[in-house]
C-alpha positions in Angstrom: 88.2 240.0 282.1 88.8 241.3 285.6 88.0 240.3 289.2 85.9 243.3 289.8 83.4 245.4 287.8 82.4 248.9 288.6 78.7 249.8 288.7 77.5 253.3 289.1 74.1 253.9 290.8 73.4 257.5 291.2 76.5 259.1 293.1 77.5 255.6 294.4 80.1 253.2 292.9 79.8 249.7 293.7 82.3 247.1 292.9 80.9 243.7 291.8 83.4 241.2 292.9 84.1 237.8 291.2 83.9 236.0 294.4 80.2 237.0 294.6 80.1 240.0 296.9 79.8 243.8 296.5 82.2 246.3 297.9 81.0 249.7 298.5 83.9 252.0 298.8 82.2 255.2 300.0 81.0 253.2 303.0 83.9 250.8 303.3 81.2 248.0 303.4 81.3 244.5 302.0 78.0 243.0 301.1 77.3 239.4 300.8 74.0 237.5 300.2 72.9 234.0 301.1 75.9 232.7 302.9 74.0 229.7 304.3 76.7 228.8 306.8 76.1 225.2 308.1 73.9 224.0 305.1 76.1 221.0 304.6 76.1 220.2 308.3 72.2 220.5 308.3 72.0 218.0 305.5 74.5 215.6 307.0 72.3 215.7 310.1 69.4 214.4 308.0 71.6 211.6 306.7 72.5 213.1 303.3 76.1 212.4 302.0 77.2 215.9 301.3 80.7 217.4 301.4 82.5 218.5 304.6 84.2 221.7 304.9 82.0 224.2 303.3 82.0 226.7 306.0 85.7 226.8 306.4 85.9 227.3 302.8 83.5 230.1 302.6 85.0 231.8 305.5 88.5 231.5 303.8 87.0 233.2 300.7 85.6 235.9 302.9 88.9 236.5 304.5 90.6 237.0 301.1 88.0 239.7 300.3 88.5 241.4 303.6 92.2 241.4 303.1 91.8 242.9 299.5 89.3 245.7 300.3 89.4 247.9 303.5 86.3 246.9 305.2 84.8 248.5 308.3 81.3 247.1 308.0 80.1 243.6 306.8 76.7 243.3 305.9 75.0 239.9 305.4 71.8 240.3 303.2 70.0 237.4 304.7 70.3 233.6 305.3 73.5 233.7 307.3 72.7 230.2 308.8 70.8 227.7 306.8 68.7 226.0 309.4 68.4 225.1 313.1 70.7 222.1 312.6 73.4 224.5 311.3 74.0 225.4 314.9 76.3 222.3 314.8 79.4 222.6 317.1 82.0 222.5 314.3 80.2 225.2 312.4 79.7 227.4 315.3 83.4 226.9 316.3 84.5 228.0 312.8 82.4 231.1 312.8 83.7 232.0 316.3 87.3 231.7 315.2 86.6 233.8 312.3 84.9 236.6 314.4 87.8 236.8 316.6 90.1 237.5 313.6 87.8 240.4 312.8 86.7 241.6 316.1 87.0 245.3 315.2 84.7 245.1 312.2 81.1 245.8 312.6 78.9 242.9 311.3 75.1 243.3 310.6 72.6 240.6 309.4 69.5 241.9 307.4 67.3 238.8 308.4 66.2 236.5 305.4 63.6 233.7 305.3 66.1 231.1 306.5 67.1 233.2 309.5 63.5 233.1 310.7 63.9 229.3 311.1 67.6 229.0 311.9 67.5 231.7 314.5 69.8 234.7 314.9 73.5 234.0 315.1 74.8 233.4 318.7 75.1 236.5 320.8 79.0 235.9 321.1 79.5 236.4 317.4 78.5 240.0 317.9 76.4 240.3 314.7 73.9 243.0 314.9 70.5 241.8 313.5 67.7 243.9 311.7 64.6 243.2 309.6 64.6 244.5 306.1 64.7 246.9 304.6 67.9 248.4 306.2 68.4 251.8 304.7 71.9 253.0 304.2 72.7 255.9 302.0 70.8 255.7 298.8 70.2 252.0 299.2 67.6 249.7 300.8 69.6 246.6 301.8 67.2 243.6 301.8 67.1 239.9 301.5 63.9 239.8 299.4 64.2 241.5 296.0 61.0 243.6 296.4 61.0 247.2 295.0 61.4 250.0 297.5 59.4 253.3 297.1 62.5 255.6 297.6 65.8 253.7 297.6 67.5 251.4 295.1 67.3 247.8 296.5 70.3 245.6 296.9 69.2 242.1 297.6 69.7 238.3 297.5 67.4 235.4 298.0 67.0 234.0 294.4 70.7 232.9 293.9 70.7 234.3 290.3 72.5 232.4 287.5 72.8 232.7 283.8 73.1 230.2 281.0 75.9 231.3 278.7 75.6 228.6 276.1 74.6 225.0 275.2 71.8 222.8 276.3 71.5 219.9 278.5 74.9 218.5 279.8 76.6 220.8 277.4 75.3 223.9 278.9 77.4 226.3 280.9 75.6 228.0 283.8 77.4 230.5 286.0 76.4 232.6 289.1 75.5 236.2 288.1 74.7 239.7 289.4 71.4 240.9 288.0 71.0 244.7 287.5 67.8 246.6 286.7 66.1 250.0 287.4 65.5 249.9 291.2 67.0 246.6 292.1 70.4 244.8 292.2 70.7 241.2 293.0 73.9 239.3 294.3 74.6 235.7 293.5 74.6 233.3 296.5 78.0 233.7 298.3 77.7 230.1 299.9 78.7 226.9 298.3 76.3 224.1 297.6 73.2 226.5 297.3 71.9 226.1 293.8 70.6 228.8 291.6 67.6 230.4 289.7 68.2 231.0 285.9 67.8 234.7 284.9 66.7 235.9 281.6 68.6 238.5 279.6 65.8 241.0 278.9 65.8 244.7 277.8 66.4 247.0 280.7 68.6 244.6 282.7 72.4 244.0 282.8 73.9 240.7 283.7 77.3 240.1 285.0 78.5 236.5 285.3 81.3 235.1 287.4 83.4 232.1 287.6 84.7 233.1 291.0 87.9 234.3 289.4 86.8 236.7 286.7 83.6 238.8 286.2 82.3 240.1 282.9 79.0 241.7 281.4 76.9 239.6 279.1 74.5 242.2 278.1 74.6 245.8 276.9 70.8 246.3 277.0 71.2 249.1 279.6 74.2 251.5 280.2 75.5 249.9 283.5 77.7 252.8 284.1 75.0 255.6 283.8 73.6 257.4 286.7 70.2 256.3 287.9 67.4 258.6 289.4 66.4 256.3 292.2 
């Protein structure tokens, strides 16, 4: 098992990364979905006893990815901030410190449903914001996994997971990438976000990750073959 898996879609090669991101070498672009920065802070503001440090941990993970892959463009596929209360001083301070470290990199947010309530990132973070779909090359970059008439969709939103084995407390559920004709879904990049169980059905390919390694769990469709969309 490796920490990246090559997925060919038309003339494009995407690297599905074990730490729940996609690297697009031709564009030198890193794609992540559902970061939900400040989710824990929003829950604590409501009096819920949840862990601290999730934003810093997620930014450290992102730094590791950016160090490993030459990235000129970082694209967030929706849900950058979790809620209005995610604009907590500590959360924004961590994001601002991170942005200074990557000031030359272009950042873009394709707005998702949580962004509509949380609001756009502060202007000084210099993150361009657009509505979906954002068309780039052969792909429609979206938050919602809705089919596009002319472009292959790369999206997030549903936080896909897959049950490898077992039932009840004995089951093993891991985040996954879900690929089918026309749509490729990323797992949630953020910690503390939950997930939606995907089915292993004909015509789809699933790639599970434990954050260190990624591997396919279905051969129902040739994941390295070219697509016509």
